[in-house]
C-alpha positions, 0 to 999 in steps of 0.5 A, a space after each residue: 526522489 530516488 530514495 523516496 521511490 525506492 522506499 515505496 517500491 511495490 506499494 500503491 501510491 499517487 504520483 504528482 508530476 511537476 506539470 500538475 498531472 497525477 497518476 495512481 498505481 504501484 511502483 514496480 521498478 526504480 532506477 537512477 533515471 526512471 520509475 516504472 508504475 503499474 497503473 490499472 487499465 479501466 478501459 479493457 472490458 475483458 480484463 485479460 491485462 488489468 495493468 498498463 506499465 508506464 515509465 515516468 522520468 524521475 526528474 519530473 516527479 514532484 511528490 509521492 503520496 502513499 496511503 496508510 494501511 488500515 489494520 484489518 482487525 482491532 487489537 485484542 490485547 490485553 485479553 479480558 477475563 472470562 466470566 466465572 467459572 472460566 475466569 482466572 484462578 482459582 480454577 475449577 475442576 482441575 
């Protein structure tokens, strides 16, 4: 489980414990015994400290699930040719 947590360091994950509880947040630190997560604090109204840091024992973690990142924009390759007179050769005006 240490290697899995190390691979998801600084990523938004859902951690499921052996007792069935689940926590969502960012993994900010991992060592051989504990995992420290930054979990969003929704109870604060002033938003001065938006995260709560929780330290969870590594042996109590049953599973880690991470979201796959979506591409922010579609792939534009290969480029489509422009209509005439801006198309591919012969070039006009050069």
